[in-house]
C-alpha positions as CSV (number, residue, x, y, z in Angstrom):
1,M,165.1,77.2,122.2
2,P,165.8,75.1,125.3
3,N,166.6,77.1,128.5
4,S,167.4,74.4,131.1
5,L,171.1,73.8,130.3
6,P,173.8,74.4,133.0
7,R,176.1,77.4,132.9
8,T,179.8,76.9,133.5
9,R,182.8,78.9,135.0
10,Y,183.5,81.1,132.0
11,D,182.8,84.9,131.9
12,M,180.1,85.8,129.4
13,E,181.5,86.5,125.9
14,D,179.9,87.5,122.6
15,W,180.4,85.0,119.8
16,R,179.4,85.0,116.2
17,V,177.1,82.2,114.8
18,I,177.0,81.6,111.1
19,H,174.3,79.5,109.3
20,S,175.9,78.6,106.0
21,G,173.3,76.4,104.5
22,S,174.4,73.6,102.2
23,L,177.7,74.2,100.4
24,D,180.2,72.1,98.3
25,G,183.0,70.5,100.2
26,S,185.8,72.8,99.0
27,T,183.9,75.9,100.0
28,N,183.0,74.4,103.4
29,E,186.7,73.6,104.2
30,A,187.9,77.0,102.8
31,I,185.5,78.9,105.0
32,D,186.6,77.1,108.1
33,E,190.2,77.8,107.3
34,A,189.6,81.4,106.5
35,I,187.7,81.9,109.8
36,H,190.6,80.1,111.6
37,Q,193.2,82.4,110.2
38,M,191.3,85.6,110.9
39,V,190.4,84.5,114.5
40,G,194.1,83.6,115.1
41,Q,195.1,87.1,113.8
42,E,192.5,88.7,116.1
43,D,190.7,90.0,113.0
44,G,187.6,88.0,113.6
45,P,185.4,86.8,116.5
46,A,185.1,83.4,118.0
47,T,182.7,81.6,115.8
48,L,180.2,78.7,115.8
49,R,179.2,77.7,112.2
50,F,176.6,75.3,111.0
51,S,176.6,73.9,107.5
52,G,175.4,71.1,105.3
53,W,177.1,69.5,102.3
54,K,175.8,69.5,98.7
55,P,176.3,67.1,97.1
56,G,177.5,64.5,99.5
57,Y,181.3,64.3,100.1
58,L,183.9,61.9,101.3
59,S,186.0,64.0,103.7
60,L,189.5,62.8,104.3
61,G,191.7,63.6,107.2
62,K,194.7,65.8,106.5
63,E,197.2,62.9,106.7
64,Q,195.0,60.2,105.4
65,S,196.3,58.2,102.4
66,W,194.6,58.5,99.0
67,V,195.0,54.8,98.8
68,D,191.9,54.5,101.0
69,V,189.7,56.1,98.4
70,N,187.4,54.3,96.0
71,E,187.0,57.0,93.3
72,A,184.6,54.9,91.2
73,G,182.3,54.3,94.3
74,C,182.2,58.0,95.0
75,E,181.4,58.8,91.4
76,S,178.6,56.3,91.2
77,N,177.0,57.7,94.3
78,G,177.4,61.3,93.2
79,W,179.8,62.1,96.0
80,G,182.6,64.5,95.8
81,I,185.9,64.1,97.6
82,V,187.6,66.7,99.8
83,R,190.6,66.7,102.1
84,R,190.3,68.5,105.5
85,N,193.0,70.6,107.1
86,S,192.4,68.7,110.4
87,S,193.1,65.3,111.8
88,G,191.2,62.1,111.8
89,R,189.9,59.5,109.4
90,A,187.3,59.5,106.6
91,I,183.8,61.0,107.2
92,L,180.9,60.7,104.8
93,Q,179.3,64.1,104.7
94,V,175.8,63.0,103.7
95,D,172.5,63.6,105.7
96,G,174.4,65.2,108.5
97,L,174.9,68.6,110.2
98,S,178.4,70.0,110.4
99,I,179.3,72.1,113.4
100,S,182.6,74.1,113.4
101,V,183.9,75.9,116.4
102,T,186.8,78.3,116.1
103,I,188.2,79.8,119.3
104,P,191.3,82.1,119.9
105,L,193.8,80.6,122.2
106,S,193.6,83.8,124.3
107,D,190.1,82.7,125.3
108,P,190.1,80.3,128.3
109,R,187.7,78.1,126.3
110,G,190.5,77.5,123.8
111,R,193.2,76.7,126.3
112,G,194.6,73.3,127.4
113,D,195.4,70.4,125.2
114,D,193.3,68.8,122.5
115,F,191.7,66.4,125.0
116,D,190.5,69.4,127.1
117,R,189.0,71.2,124.0
118,F,187.2,68.0,122.8
119,N,185.8,67.5,126.3
120,L,184.4,71.0,126.3
121,V,182.8,70.7,122.9
122,S,181.5,67.2,124.0
123,S,179.9,68.9,127.0
124,C,178.0,71.2,124.7
125,F,176.7,68.3,122.6
126,N,175.8,66.4,125.8
127,A,173.7,69.3,127.0
128,A,172.0,69.8,123.7
129,L,171.2,66.1,123.3
130,K,169.9,65.8,126.9
131,A,167.6,68.7,126.1
132,M,166.2,66.7,123.2
133,G,165.3,64.0,125.6
134,L,168.3,61.7,124.9
135,N,170.8,60.1,127.4
136,P,174.2,60.7,125.7
137,D,177.6,59.7,127.2
138,R,181.3,60.0,126.4
139,S,182.7,57.2,124.4
140,R,185.0,54.7,126.1
141,P,188.5,54.2,124.9
142,V,187.6,50.8,123.3
143,Y,184.2,49.6,122.2
144,G,182.7,46.5,123.7
145,D,183.4,44.5,120.6
146,R,187.1,45.3,120.8
147,G,187.4,44.9,117.1
148,P,189.8,46.8,114.9
149,S,189.4,50.4,114.0
150,G,189.6,51.2,110.3
151,M,189.6,54.0,107.7
152,A,186.4,55.6,108.8
153,C,185.8,58.0,111.7
154,F,182.7,56.1,112.8
155,D,184.6,52.9,112.8
156,G,186.8,53.4,115.8
157,P,187.0,54.3,119.5
158,S,187.9,57.6,121.0
159,E,187.6,58.8,124.6
160,Y,186.1,62.2,124.0
161,Q,183.3,61.9,121.5
162,I,179.6,61.4,122.1
163,T,177.8,58.1,122.2
164,A,174.3,57.0,122.9
165,G,173.5,53.5,123.9
166,G,177.2,52.8,123.4
167,R,177.1,53.8,119.8
168,K,179.0,56.8,118.4
169,L,176.7,59.8,117.5
170,V,179.1,62.7,117.1
171,C,182.5,62.6,115.4
172,G,185.0,65.4,115.7
173,T,188.4,66.5,114.4
174,V,190.7,69.3,115.7
175,R,193.1,71.7,114.1
176,R,195.3,73.9,116.3
177,E,197.6,76.2,114.4
178,G,198.8,79.7,115.1
179,N,196.7,81.4,117.8
180,A,193.4,79.6,117.2
181,V,191.9,76.2,117.5
182,T,189.1,74.8,115.2
183,I,187.0,71.7,116.2
184,Q,184.9,70.3,113.3
185,S,182.1,68.0,114.3
186,I,179.5,66.0,112.3
187,L,176.2,64.9,113.7
188,P,174.5,62.3,111.4
189,L,170.8,63.3,111.3
190,F,169.4,60.2,109.4
191,G,170.4,57.7,106.7
192,D,172.8,54.7,106.6
193,T,176.2,55.4,108.2
194,G,177.5,52.3,106.6
195,R,177.3,53.8,103.2
196,I,180.8,55.2,103.6
197,A,182.0,51.7,102.6
198,D,181.1,52.5,99.0
199,A,183.6,55.3,99.1
200,L,186.5,53.3,100.5
201,R,188.9,50.9,98.8
202,F,189.3,47.3,100.0
203,D,191.5,44.4,98.9
204,Y,188.7,41.8,99.4
205,P,184.9,42.0,99.3
206,G,184.7,40.6,102.8
207,Q,186.5,43.6,104.2
208,R,183.8,45.9,102.9
209,L,181.1,43.8,104.5
210,A,183.0,43.7,107.8
211,L,183.2,47.5,107.8
212,V,179.5,47.9,107.1
213,A,178.7,45.6,110.0
214,R,181.1,47.3,112.4
215,I,179.8,50.8,111.6
216,S,176.2,49.6,111.9
217,Y,177.1,48.3,115.4
218,R,179.3,51.2,116.5
219,S,177.4,54.3,115.2
220,V,173.8,55.7,115.2
221,T,171.9,58.6,113.7
222,L,169.8,61.2,115.5
223,E,166.7,59.9,113.8
224,S,167.2,56.4,115.0
225,L,167.6,57.5,118.6
226,L,164.6,59.9,118.6
227,G,162.3,57.7,116.5
228,R,161.5,60.7,114.3
229,R,163.3,62.9,111.8
230,M,164.0,66.3,113.3
231,D,164.0,69.4,111.2
232,V,167.5,70.7,110.7
233,E,166.7,74.1,112.0
234,E,165.3,72.6,115.2
235,V,168.6,70.6,115.6
236,I,170.6,73.8,115.1
237,D,168.5,75.5,117.8
238,F,169.2,72.8,120.4
239,V,172.9,72.6,119.5
240,A,173.4,76.4,119.6
241,A,171.6,76.5,123.0
242,G,174.0,73.8,124.3
243,F,177.0,75.8,123.3
244,A,175.6,79.0,124.6
245,K,174.8,77.6,128.0
246,V,177.9,75.4,128.6
247,M,180.4,78.0,127.3
248,N,178.4,80.9,128.7
249,I,178.4,82.8,125.4
250,E,175.9,85.2,123.7
251,L,175.5,84.0,120.1
252,N,175.0,86.8,117.6
253,S,174.0,86.0,114.0
254,G,176.5,87.1,111.5
255,D,178.3,86.3,108.2
256,L,181.8,86.3,106.9
257,S,183.6,89.6,106.8
258,E,184.8,90.8,103.4
259,A,188.3,89.8,104.3
260,E,187.2,86.3,105.3
261,A,185.1,85.9,102.2
262,T,188.0,86.9,100.0
263,R,190.4,84.6,101.8
264,A,187.9,81.7,101.6
265,A,187.6,82.2,97.8
266,D,191.3,82.1,97.4
267,L,191.7,79.0,99.6
268,R,189.0,77.2,97.6
269,S,190.6,77.9,94.2
270,E,194.2,77.5,95.2
271,K,194.0,74.7,97.7
272,Y,190.8,72.8,98.5
273,S,189.6,72.3,94.9
274,T,193.0,71.3,93.6
275,E,193.9,67.7,92.8
276,E,197.3,68.1,94.4
277,W,195.8,68.9,97.8
278,T,192.9,66.5,97.6
279,K,195.1,63.5,96.6
280,G,197.7,64.4,99.2
281,S,200.7,65.1,97.0
282,V,201.2,68.5,98.6
283,R,201.0,69.9,102.1
284,Y,200.4,73.5,103.2
């Protein structure tokens, strides 16, 4: 694991790291919310969680309209559809690594506003990517093309997320509720980021082609930058080391507590796998 990343001002703390493997979308979202609730109640430790998605999923932001979804396109590609309990626009969870960070607000790492928290997480990714030999940067408020942003997370500017060569590499969303904050990030490892256009609804064919062109211009995968496909465990090692060094934390491998596992199972069946939540007709 890399050992040349800078330490920061925080006192050393013990955190839990969970390697979930590949899970379905409803389970992934339910686990993140269960961890968030337990951390907020001081019944669980600050947690860094890595996961994949099987099969692929279109992940909608909490407030995103169902009108944006092309159900037939998702079905034909074998992708499920899930709605997050966090902000942001649509993300295609295919060929990527998800990284969820849950911090109690009593921890100085969780204090400040959303911009502060995104900046801290971005610093962790910056350090990890530099250790891989890349030259990442923070995205500018507006891309050089100054075109419109759309329904997809990788089709729009933000000032806090990670770019490389001016193209977005890491997309993140935030949820602050109760006494905890959770930041969910996606790092595309390989594949075609423009495929999300198959999962979204357009009034005219030209709009779909325009989205594919914009996303191809505005985003990039780790494989494209490195010129090789990295093993996912190797990527996890670099990212975990970035978080450990920048946040000054000791990561201890763990799993869900019995209470978290029970709560996640309930959330999956009662919320994330229901049509009412997914289509946005109810809010919790």
